[in-house]
C-alpha positions in Angstrom: -5.9 4.5 2.7 -5.9 0.9 3.8 -7.9 -1.0 6.3 -5.3 -2.3 8.7 -5.6 -5.7 10.4 -8.3 -6.8 7.9 -7.1 -10.4 8.2 -4.9 -12.1 10.9 -1.7 -10.4 10.9 1.7 -11.6 11.8 3.9 -9.3 13.9 7.4 -8.6 12.5 10.2 -8.3 15.0 11.6 -5.3 13.3 10.4 -2.0 11.9 11.1 -0.3 8.6 12.2 3.2 8.4 9.5 5.9 9.1 10.7 8.0 6.3 12.0 6.8 2.9 13.2 9.6 0.5 12.9 8.5 -3.1 14.1 9.7 -6.4 12.0 12.2 -8.2 11.3 14.4 -5.2 8.9 12.1 -3.5 9.0 10.6 0.0 7.2 7.8 1.9 6.3 9.0 5.4 4.8 6.8 8.1 1.1 7.6 8.2 0.5 10.0 11.0 -2.4 12.2 12.5 -1.0 15.4 11.1 -1.6 14.2 7.6 -5.2 12.8 8.2 -6.9 15.8 6.6 -4.6 15.7 3.5 -5.2 11.9 3.2 -9.0 12.4 3.5 -8.8 15.1 0.8 -6.7 12.9 -1.5 -9.0 9.9 -1.1 -12.1 12.1 -1.9 -10.3 13.5 -5.0 -9.6 10.0 -6.2 -12.7 8.0 -5.4 -13.6 7.4 -9.1 -10.0 6.3 -9.7 -9.9 3.9 -6.6 -13.4 2.5 -6.7 -12.8 -0.2 -9.4 -10.1 -1.8 -7.5 -10.5 -1.2 -3.7 -13.6 -2.2 -1.9 -13.0 0.4 0.9 -13.5 3.3 -1.8 -17.2 2.4 -2.3 -18.1 5.3 0.0 -16.2 8.4 0.8 -14.7 8.3 4.3 -15.5 11.1 6.7 -12.7 13.0 8.3 -13.4 11.2 11.5 -13.2 7.8 9.7 -9.9 8.7 8.2 -8.6 9.9 11.7 -9.7 6.6 13.3 -7.9 4.6 10.4 -4.8 6.7 11.1 -4.9 5.9 14.7 -5.5 2.2 14.0 -2.6 2.2 11.5 -0.3 3.8 14.2 -1.3 1.0 16.6 -0.6 -1.7 13.9 2.8 -0.1 13.2 3.7 -0.1 16.9 2.5 -3.8 17.1 4.6 -4.7 14.1 1.8 -6.0 12.0 1.2 -3.3 9.3 3.4 -0.4 8.3 1.4 2.2 6.5 3.0 5.1 4.6 1.7 8.2 2.8 3.6 9.4 -0.3 4.0 13.1 -0.9 6.0 15.6 -2.9 9.0 16.9 -1.1 8.4 20.3 -2.7 4.9 20.4 -1.0 5.4 19.5 2.6 2.3 17.7 4.0 1.0 16.7 0.5 -0.5 13.3 0.0 -0.5 11.8 -3.5 -1.0 8.2 -2.5 -0.7 5.5 0.1 1.5 2.4 0.4 1.6 -0.2 3.0 3.6 -3.3 4.1 0.9 -5.7 5.5 1.6 -8.8 7.8 -1.7 -10.5 6.6 -0.1 -13.2 4.4 1.5 -15.3 7.1 4.9 -15.6 8.9 8.0 -14.5 7.3 6.2 -12.4 4.6 4.8 -9.0 4.0 2.3 -7.8 1.3 2.7 -4.5 -0.4 -0.5 -2.6 -1.2 -0.7 0.8 -2.9 -2.4 3.4 -4.7 -1.3 6.7 -6.4 -3.5 9.7 -7.2 -5.0 9.7 -10.7 -3.2 12.8 -11.8 0.2 11.2 -10.8 -0.4 7.7 -12.2 1.8 6.4 -15.0 4.9 8.4 -13.8 6.6 5.5 -12.1 5.8 6.6 -8.6 4.2 3.3 -7.6 7.2 1.4 -9.0 9.7 3.7 -7.2 7.9 3.4 -3.9 7.3 -0.4 -4.2 11.0 -0.8 -5.0 11.9 1.0 -1.8 9.4 -0.9 0.3 10.5 -4.3 -1.1 14.1 -3.5 0.0 12.9 -2.3 3.4 10.6 -5.3 3.9 13.4 -7.8 3.0 15.8 -6.0 5.3 13.5 -6.8 8.3 14.6 -9.6 10.5 12.5 -12.8 9.8 11.1 -11.5 6.5 12.1 -13.5 3.5 9.2 -12.9 1.1 7.3 -10.0 -0.2 4.1 -10.3 -2.2 2.1 -7.8 -4.4 -1.5 -8.9 -5.2 -3.8 -7.4 -7.7 -6.7 -8.3 -9.9 -5.9 -9.7 -13.3 -7.8 -6.9 -14.9 -5.7 -4.2 -13.1 -2.9 -3.9 -15.7 -1.4 -0.8 -14.1 -1.0 -2.5 -10.7 0.3 -5.6 -12.3 3.1 -3.6 -14.2 4.7 -2.6 -10.9 5.8 -6.2 -9.8 6.6 -7.1 -13.3 9.0 -4.1 -13.6 10.6 -4.9 -10.2 11.4 -8.5 -11.1 8.8 -10.2 -9.0 7.7 -13.5 -10.4 4.1 -14.4 -10.9 3.6 -17.2 -8.4 0.0 -18.0 -9.1 -3.4 -16.8 -10.1 -5.9 -17.4 -7.3 -9.7 -17.4 -7.4 -11.0 -14.8 -4.9 -14.3 -13.2 -4.1 -15.0 -10.1 -6.1 -15.1 -7.2 -3.7 -14.9 -4.1 -6.1 -16.6 -3.4 -9.4 -13.5 -3.6 -11.6 -12.4 -7.0 -10.2 -12.7 -10.3 -12.1 -12.1 -12.6 -9.1 -8.8 -13.7 -10.5 -6.0 -12.4 -8.2 -2.4 -12.2 -9.5 0.1 -13.2 -6.7 3.6 -11.8 -7.4 6.4 -12.9 -5.2 9.9 -11.6 -4.5 12.1 -13.6 -2.1 15.4 -12.7 -0.4 
């Protein structure tokens, strides 16, 4: 679950695919209202896993809040500013084991990938597989020449993803601490076309 349009967003002239089938029997699906209940359940089941790194996980969202964020995400997709996906198991249609997004909040010609994977699925390469597909999808969009992944310096699991995908560490930025596990030192990983 991601708060869309949390910063000024740049519109992309293109749109990535709404469905990306990945290796290992998983797929990224454009976030849609028919999966809002499954997303809400997945977030609730993973709050302890998400709270250290994601400020929005401080409180459990109600089903109505998740439905509203899903509608906002749909509007952002249509506007070309954010492209939010849910990841699920192909063998369990409608399942939600995480969320990924391409966010236009870092300026023109660039998209930022954000992600989380359920605690019971972490460490299996799911985030790396999905981020690889989203990196390719982002760089295939007209006008997009850079993709970034940002995470706190203390979040070793998240930092492993861009490292495995050949992103370069561009800088370490001092940022406000917004979640309990954060140090305020944000790693900014970059991949360019």
